[in-house]
C-alpha positions in Angstrom: 1.5 94.7 87.7 -1.5 96.6 85.9 0.8 98.2 83.4 2.2 94.7 82.1 -1.5 93.9 81.9 -1.9 96.5 79.1 1.6 95.8 77.3 0.9 93.8 74.0 2.2 90.6 75.0 -0.1 89.9 77.0 -3.1 90.9 75.2 -1.5 88.3 72.3 -1.3 85.6 75.1 -4.5 85.8 75.9 -5.7 86.1 71.9 -4.0 82.7 72.1 -5.6 81.2 75.2 -9.3 82.3 74.0 -8.0 80.7 70.2 -6.2 77.7 71.5 -9.6 77.1 73.6 -11.7 77.7 70.8 -9.8 75.2 68.8 -10.0 72.6 71.4 -13.5 73.0 71.6 -14.5 72.5 68.4 -11.8 69.6 68.1 -14.1 67.8 71.1 -17.0 69.0 69.7 -16.4 67.4 65.8 -15.1 63.6 67.7 -18.6 63.7 69.8 -20.6 64.5 66.4 -18.7 61.7 64.5 -18.9 59.2 67.3 -23.0 59.9 67.3 -22.9 59.4 63.5 -21.2 56.5 63.5 -23.3 54.6 66.1 -26.3 55.9 64.6 -24.8 54.5 61.5 -23.9 51.4 63.1 -28.0 51.5 64.1 -29.1 51.3 60.6 -27.3 48.8 59.5 -28.8 46.9 61.8 -32.2 47.5 60.4 -31.7 48.3 57.1 -31.0 45.1 54.9 -29.7 46.9 52.1 -27.3 47.3 53.8 -26.2 44.1 54.7 -24.3 41.3 52.0 -26.2 38.7 50.4 -26.5 35.6 51.8 -24.5 33.4 49.2 -27.1 31.0 47.8 -27.4 29.9 44.1 -29.0 32.7 42.9 -25.6 34.8 43.1 -22.9 31.9 44.0 -20.1 32.1 41.1 -20.7 29.0 38.2 -17.4 27.5 38.7 -18.4 26.7 42.5 -20.9 24.3 40.9 -19.3 22.8 37.8 -17.4 20.1 39.4 -20.7 18.7 41.4 -22.8 18.8 38.5 -20.4 16.9 36.2 -20.0 14.7 39.1 -23.9 14.2 39.2 -24.2 13.7 35.4 -21.2 11.0 35.8 -23.3 8.9 38.2 -26.2 9.1 36.4 -25.4 8.0 33.3 -23.2 5.7 34.3 -26.6 3.9 36.5 -28.1 4.6 33.1 -26.6 2.6 30.9 -25.5 -0.1 33.5 -29.6 -0.9 33.4 -29.9 -0.7 29.6 -27.1 0.5 27.1 -29.6 1.8 25.3 -30.5 4.3 27.8 -30.4 8.0 26.3 -30.5 10.6 28.4 -34.0 13.0 27.6 -34.5 15.4 30.5 -33.5 16.7 33.7 -35.3 17.9 36.7 -34.5 20.1 39.3 -36.7 20.4 42.0 -35.3 23.3 44.6 -37.2 24.7 47.8 -37.9 28.1 48.6 -33.8 28.8 50.3 -32.2 28.1 46.6 -29.3 27.2 49.0 -26.4 25.6 47.4 -26.1 21.9 47.8 -30.6 21.9 48.5 -33.0 20.0 46.4 -33.2 17.1 44.2 -32.2 16.4 40.4 -33.7 14.0 38.4 -32.0 12.9 35.3 -34.7 10.8 32.9 -33.6 8.5 30.5 -35.2 6.5 27.5 -34.6 3.5 25.3 -35.5 2.5 21.7 -36.4 -1.1 23.4 -38.7 0.1 25.9 -41.8 2.6 24.7 -43.6 1.8 28.7 -40.9 3.2 31.2 -38.4 6.0 30.9 -35.6 4.9 34.1 -35.0 8.2 36.1 -32.1 8.7 38.6 -32.8 10.6 41.6 -30.1 12.3 43.3 -29.4 14.3 46.8 -28.2 17.7 45.6 -26.7 17.5 48.8 -25.0 14.3 48.9 -25.3 12.7 45.8 -27.0 9.9 47.5 -29.2 8.1 44.5 -32.1 6.2 44.2 -33.2 4.1 40.6 -36.6 3.7 39.5 -38.7 3.1 36.6 -41.2 5.0 35.5 -44.4 5.4 33.0 -43.3 7.5 30.8 -47.0 9.4 30.9 -46.8 9.9 34.7 -44.1 12.1 34.7 -42.7 14.4 31.8 -44.6 12.6 29.1 -43.3 11.1 25.7 -39.7 12.5 25.7 -37.0 12.8 23.2 -32.9 12.4 23.5 -31.5 15.4 23.7 -28.3 16.0 22.0 -25.6 17.0 24.7 -23.6 19.6 21.5 -26.5 22.0 23.2 -26.8 21.8 26.9 -23.9 24.7 27.1 -25.6 25.8 30.0 -26.5 23.9 33.4 -29.3 24.7 35.9 -27.0 27.4 38.0 -26.8 29.5 34.9 -30.4 29.0 34.0 -31.5 30.2 37.6 -29.4 32.8 37.6 -30.9 34.4 34.3 -34.2 33.5 35.0 -33.8 35.8 38.2 -32.1 38.6 36.3 -36.0 37.8 33.4 -38.4 38.4 36.3 -37.6 35.6 38.5 -36.2 37.9 41.4 -38.9 40.2 41.1 -42.1 37.5 41.6 -39.8 35.9 44.7 -40.0 39.7 46.1 -43.4 40.2 45.5 -45.0 36.8 46.4 -44.1 34.0 49.0 -42.4 31.4 46.5 -42.6 27.5 48.1 -40.5 26.5 45.3 -38.6 26.4 41.9 -37.9 24.1 39.7 -35.6 24.2 36.7 -36.3 21.4 33.3 -34.5 20.7 30.7 -36.1 19.0 28.0 -36.3 19.3 24.4 -39.9 21.5 23.1 -41.3 24.1 21.4 -40.8 25.8 19.0 -38.6 24.1 16.7 -38.2 21.2 18.7 -34.9 22.5 20.0 -33.5 22.3 23.7 -34.4 24.8 26.5 -34.8 25.3 30.2 -38.1 25.8 31.4 -37.5 27.1 34.8 -41.0 27.7 37.2 -41.7 29.3 40.2 -44.9 28.3 42.3 -46.1 30.2 45.2 -49.7 30.2 46.5 -51.7 30.3 43.5 -49.3 31.9 41.7 -46.8 30.8 38.7 -43.8 32.7 36.5 -42.4 30.3 33.9 -39.6 31.6 32.1 -38.2 29.6 29.2 -34.1 29.3 28.1 -32.8 28.4 25.3 -30.1 25.8 26.5 -27.3 26.6 24.0 -27.9 29.9 23.5 -28.8 31.4 27.2 -31.4 33.5 24.9 -34.9 34.3 26.6 -38.1 32.5 24.6 -41.2 33.5 27.1 -40.3 35.4 30.3 -44.4 35.7 31.7 -46.9 33.0 32.9 -49.2 33.2 35.6 -52.0 32.0 37.1 
């Protein structure tokens, strides 16, 4: 018996058993480590917002998702404005959005002027959620002032595109730093040159940031104004 224990074959068996035990221990230990790493990563993902997918809102949705709804709103506004006065011309669009900037949130006001009316403007206010609308006549001096008719040929970007451009040019930084309560986008003719611009205004307590965007070329005209 002792002679067998001294034979090479026995020593090889013992060595193989030791190696196998070592490999099994390594694999088992590595599996436990990997499971621990995965669990730690899952826990970190729960508390680290950078690992979470961004919630969809107007700042990051695909523009194609809103083109039809914007066209539908514009058709509703045009139809109601011209039925009230065939001389009505679109002079401004005023979108007022809540803090969430959620798709379908807020209200869009279409403002029309008529050569026959020097006192009032027609305003068609449309819900971005339901397309329910209200028509009203408003004193020119009470809302957006004395406007001029816009040339729709130069209206190349819609309000969602304007918002996304503004976000990349200081708007997002402003929202991250301040508790913004609302965002307003107004399309109208203005300085310089009397061209058509989007005026994007972020409002927080005691702070305002305004970004002016060429509605034809999408160029930034001015990107900082705080109060």
